[in-house]
C-alpha positions as CSV (number, residue, x, y, z in Angstrom):
1,M,109.3,67.1,84.5
2,M,110.0,63.8,82.7
3,A,113.2,63.6,80.8
4,P,112.7,63.9,77.0
5,M,112.7,60.5,75.2
6,A,115.3,60.1,72.5
7,S,113.8,58.9,69.2
8,S,115.2,58.6,65.7
9,V,113.9,60.7,63.0
10,P,113.7,59.1,59.5
11,C,116.3,60.6,57.3
12,S,114.8,59.9,53.8
13,S,114.7,62.8,51.3
14,S,111.6,61.9,49.3
15,S,110.6,64.5,46.7
16,S,107.0,64.5,48.1
17,M,108.2,65.8,51.4
18,P,108.1,69.6,52.1
19,L,111.3,71.5,51.6
20,K,111.8,72.3,55.3
21,H,111.5,68.7,56.3
22,R,113.9,67.6,53.6
23,N,116.5,70.1,54.7
24,F,116.1,68.9,58.3
25,N,116.4,65.3,57.3
26,I,119.5,66.0,55.1
27,R,121.2,67.6,58.1
28,C,120.1,64.7,60.3
29,A,121.5,62.2,57.9
30,A,124.8,64.1,57.8
31,S,125.2,64.2,61.5
32,S,123.7,60.7,62.2
33,T,122.6,61.9,65.6
34,K,119.4,61.2,67.5
35,I,117.2,64.3,68.1
36,P,115.6,64.4,71.6
37,M,111.8,64.4,71.2
38,P,109.7,65.3,74.2
39,P,106.8,63.0,75.0
40,I,103.4,64.2,74.0
41,N,101.3,64.7,77.2
42,P,98.0,66.4,76.5
43,K,97.6,67.2,80.2
44,D,100.9,69.2,80.3
45,P,100.7,72.4,78.3
46,F,104.4,72.9,78.3
47,L,105.3,69.5,77.0
48,S,102.4,69.7,74.5
49,K,103.7,73.0,73.2
50,L,107.3,71.7,73.1
51,A,106.2,68.6,71.1
52,S,104.3,70.7,68.7
53,V,107.3,72.9,68.0
54,A,109.6,69.9,67.6
55,A,107.2,68.4,65.0
56,N,106.5,71.5,63.0
57,N,109.7,73.6,63.4
58,P,112.7,71.6,64.7
59,D,115.1,74.4,64.0
60,A,113.6,76.4,66.8
61,L,115.0,73.9,69.3
62,F,118.6,74.1,67.9
63,S,119.0,77.8,67.2
64,R,119.0,79.1,70.8
65,P,121.8,81.5,71.7
66,Q,124.7,80.0,73.6
67,N,124.6,82.5,76.5
68,S,120.9,83.1,76.7
69,D,119.4,84.2,80.1
70,T,116.1,82.5,79.3
71,P,115.7,79.1,80.8
72,P,115.7,76.2,78.2
73,F,112.8,76.0,75.8
74,L,110.9,79.0,77.3
75,D,111.8,81.1,74.4
76,I,109.4,79.2,72.2
77,Y,106.6,81.1,73.8
78,D,105.6,84.5,72.7
79,S,105.4,85.8,76.3
80,P,107.2,83.4,78.6
81,K,106.2,83.5,82.2
82,L,107.8,81.7,85.1
83,M,105.5,80.2,87.6
84,A,106.1,79.3,91.2
85,T,106.7,75.7,91.9
86,P,103.2,74.1,92.4
87,A,102.5,72.0,95.4
88,Q,103.0,68.3,94.8
89,V,99.7,66.5,95.0
90,E,98.9,62.8,95.2
91,R,95.9,61.0,94.0
92,S,93.6,59.7,96.7
93,V,90.3,58.0,97.0
94,S,89.2,60.4,99.8
95,Y,87.0,63.4,99.4
96,N,90.1,65.6,99.1
97,E,91.4,64.4,95.8
98,H,94.3,66.9,95.5
99,R,95.6,66.8,99.1
100,P,99.0,68.5,99.2
101,R,101.9,66.4,100.5
102,R,103.4,69.3,102.4
103,P,101.5,71.5,104.9
104,P,101.3,75.2,104.1
105,P,103.9,77.4,105.7
106,D,103.1,78.8,109.1
107,L,102.3,82.4,109.6
108,P,105.6,83.5,111.1
109,S,107.4,81.9,108.1
110,L,105.2,83.9,105.6
111,L,105.9,87.1,107.5
112,L,109.6,86.3,107.6
113,H,109.6,86.0,103.8
114,G,108.5,89.6,103.8
115,R,111.3,90.5,106.3
116,I,108.7,91.1,109.0
117,V,109.3,90.0,112.6
118,Y,106.1,90.0,114.6
119,I,106.1,90.2,118.4
120,G,102.6,89.4,119.4
121,M,103.1,87.9,122.8
122,P,104.6,88.8,126.2
123,L,108.4,88.6,126.2
124,V,108.9,85.1,127.6
125,P,112.0,83.0,126.8
126,A,110.4,81.2,123.8
127,V,109.4,84.5,122.2
128,T,112.9,86.0,122.8
129,E,114.6,83.0,121.2
130,L,112.4,83.1,118.1
131,V,112.7,86.9,117.6
132,I,116.5,87.0,118.0
133,A,116.9,84.0,115.6
134,E,114.7,85.7,113.0
135,L,116.7,88.9,113.3
136,M,119.9,87.1,112.8
137,Y,118.6,85.1,109.9
138,L,117.3,88.2,108.1
139,Q,120.7,89.9,108.5
140,W,122.4,86.8,107.1
141,M,120.0,86.8,104.1
142,D,120.6,90.5,103.3
143,P,122.5,92.9,105.5
144,K,121.4,95.9,103.5
145,E,117.6,95.5,103.3
146,P,115.5,96.8,106.2
147,I,113.8,94.6,108.8
148,Y,110.3,95.4,109.9
149,L,109.6,94.7,113.6
150,Y,105.8,94.7,114.3
151,I,105.0,95.0,118.0
152,N,101.8,94.0,119.9
153,S,103.2,93.0,123.3
154,T,102.7,93.7,127.0
155,G,106.4,93.3,127.6
156,T,107.6,91.1,130.4
157,T,104.2,91.4,132.2
158,R,100.6,90.4,131.3
159,D,97.9,93.0,130.8
160,D,96.9,92.6,134.5
161,G,100.4,93.4,135.7
162,E,101.6,89.9,136.6
163,T,105.2,89.2,135.8
164,V,105.7,86.5,133.2
165,G,109.3,87.0,132.2
166,M,112.6,88.5,133.4
167,E,113.6,92.0,132.2
168,S,116.6,90.4,130.5
169,E,114.3,89.1,127.9
170,G,113.6,92.6,126.6
171,F,117.2,93.6,127.0
172,A,118.3,90.6,124.9
173,I,116.1,91.6,122.0
174,Y,117.3,95.2,122.3
175,D,121.0,94.2,122.3
176,A,120.3,92.0,119.2
177,M,118.7,95.0,117.4
178,M,121.7,97.2,118.2
179,Q,124.1,94.7,116.8
180,L,122.4,94.3,113.4
181,K,123.7,96.1,110.3
182,N,120.2,96.5,108.9
183,E,117.8,99.4,109.4
184,I,115.0,98.3,111.7
185,H,111.6,99.8,111.1
186,T,109.5,99.4,114.2
187,V,105.7,99.5,114.1
188,A,103.3,99.4,117.0
189,V,100.1,97.6,115.8
190,G,98.4,97.2,119.2
191,A,100.1,97.7,122.5
192,A,103.7,98.4,123.3
193,I,104.1,98.2,127.1
194,G,107.1,98.3,129.3
195,Q,110.0,96.5,127.5
196,A,108.0,96.4,124.3
197,C,107.9,100.2,124.4
198,L,111.7,100.2,124.6
199,L,111.9,98.0,121.5
200,L,109.5,100.4,119.7
201,A,111.6,103.4,120.5
202,A,114.9,101.6,119.6
203,G,114.1,101.4,115.9
204,S,116.1,103.4,113.3
205,K,115.6,107.1,113.7
206,G,112.8,108.3,111.4
207,K,111.6,104.8,110.9
208,R,109.5,104.3,114.1
209,F,105.8,104.1,113.4
210,M,102.6,103.7,115.3
211,M,99.0,102.8,114.2
212,P,96.6,105.6,115.1
213,H,94.7,103.6,117.8
214,S,97.7,101.8,119.3
215,K,98.9,102.4,122.8
216,A,102.3,102.7,124.3
217,M,103.0,102.6,128.0
218,I,106.2,102.8,130.1
219,Q,106.3,101.6,133.7
220,Q,108.7,100.5,136.3
221,P,109.8,96.9,136.3
222,R,108.0,94.7,138.7
223,A,109.5,92.2,141.1
224,P,108.3,88.7,140.7
225,S,106.3,87.1,143.5
226,S,108.6,86.4,146.5
227,G,106.5,83.5,147.8
228,L,108.3,81.9,150.8
229,M,111.7,83.3,150.0
230,A,114.0,84.4,152.8
231,A,114.2,88.1,153.6
232,S,117.8,88.4,152.3
233,D,116.7,86.9,148.9
234,V,113.8,89.3,148.7
235,F,116.3,92.2,149.2
236,I,118.6,90.8,146.5
237,R,115.7,90.6,144.1
238,A,114.6,94.1,144.9
239,K,118.1,95.5,144.2
240,E,118.0,93.7,140.8
241,V,114.7,95.3,139.9
242,I,116.1,98.7,140.8
243,I,119.1,98.1,138.6
244,N,116.8,97.1,135.7
245,R,114.7,100.2,136.2
246,D,117.7,102.5,136.0
247,T,118.9,100.7,132.9
248,L,115.4,101.1,131.3
249,V,115.4,104.8,132.2
250,K,118.8,105.3,130.5
251,L,117.8,103.5,127.4
252,L,114.5,105.3,127.0
253,A,116.1,108.6,127.6
254,K,118.6,107.9,124.9
255,H,116.1,106.9,122.2
256,T,113.4,109.4,123.1
257,E,115.9,112.2,123.5
258,N,114.5,113.2,126.9
259,S,116.4,113.6,130.1
260,E,116.7,110.8,132.5
261,E,114.9,112.8,135.1
262,T,111.9,113.3,132.8
263,V,111.7,109.6,132.0
264,A,112.1,108.7,135.7
265,N,109.3,111.1,136.7
266,V,106.7,109.8,134.2
267,M,107.6,106.2,135.1
268,R,106.7,106.6,138.7
269,R,103.2,105.5,137.7
270,P,102.2,103.7,134.5
271,Y,102.4,106.3,131.7
272,Y,100.0,105.6,128.8
273,M,100.5,107.3,125.5
274,D,98.3,107.4,122.4
275,A,99.9,107.8,119.0
276,T,100.0,111.6,119.2
277,R,101.5,111.7,122.7
278,A,104.0,109.0,121.9
279,R,105.3,111.1,119.0
280,E,105.5,114.1,121.2
281,F,107.4,112.1,123.8
282,G,109.9,110.8,121.2
283,V,108.9,107.2,121.2
284,I,107.9,107.2,117.5
285,D,108.5,109.5,114.5
286,K,105.3,109.1,112.5
287,I,101.7,107.9,112.8
288,L,100.6,105.5,110.1
289,W,97.2,107.0,109.2
290,R,96.7,107.3,105.4
291,G,96.7,110.9,104.6
292,Q,95.2,112.0,107.9
293,E,98.4,112.6,109.9
294,Q,98.0,116.4,109.4
295,I,94.4,116.2,110.8
296,M,95.7,114.5,113.9
297,S,98.5,117.0,114.3
298,D,96.0,119.9,114.2
299,V,93.9,118.4,117.1
300,S,94.5,120.0,120.4
301,A,96.0,118.1,123.2
302,P,93.7,116.7,125.9
303,E,95.0,119.2,128.4
304,V,93.9,122.1,126.1
305,W,90.5,120.6,125.7
306,D,90.1,120.3,129.5
307,K,91.3,123.9,130.0
308,N,88.9,125.2,127.4
309,A,86.0,123.2,128.9
310,G,86.8,124.6,132.4
311,I,87.8,121.3,133.8
312,K,90.5,121.4,136.5
313,V,92.8,118.4,136.7
314,A,94.4,117.6,140.0
315,D,98.2,117.2,139.6
316,A,98.3,114.6,142.4
317,I,96.2,112.1,140.4
């Protein structure tokens, strides 16, 4: 906003002048000061209103309380409203006459403004770096407000099972979550597979959610392709995969409140869970289905349906 221009107000006290103007001019003559008058800009409603008040009722600009919480001059409006800073525009001869000088914020920044951290990719180093940085930033902004971790990730593998990242990527995010002072609300909005399922279960107790059609799956870590490595190197990598598997079993058992034997048994093969089964297994606490969670809880388990239908399921499969 342009700085108000200082202009002198004539200090004559003619008898033909209205009383309020004469009083104002008398006070002006006594003080011999220049009254700041805002420039009249018909395209700016704020400055136009300010200029109108200055011309008709100057006392309104000088009778403000000393310790007022209202920003300057906004009290001249009946219902003052603060607006967000508009985007700066520049005149152009192109078809887009009001092209913003700054690009709009990217989607992760908009989500971060709502204290949402979104994991929508496999856990590769670039994703891990961004997620940990966002978690640390949100704790620095407010260590008491909760952080919402939305998860739609296949973990350290792709959907076809190919390894794309080391297991340490998932453990790094997990350790960062455990170090934060904030509550972390985890929400599965698509898939939470492998290490991503661990992050889902590691949310604050009672604040772990799942969309009704999301999927969770736990599986054993996979060894990366050995290629032309020597046999001793393959053995070393295999030992590391087993160590990561045991660590994953311990952490899942801790957060799902199951025994390590139970978790290890179901992890022998990929163990898929819908929202209902994930809640029964202890991965989540609630299903985010508006008012229909009771309906889902009343539905029989798949095994009960098979039994009532006379279908025998082989345990070996």
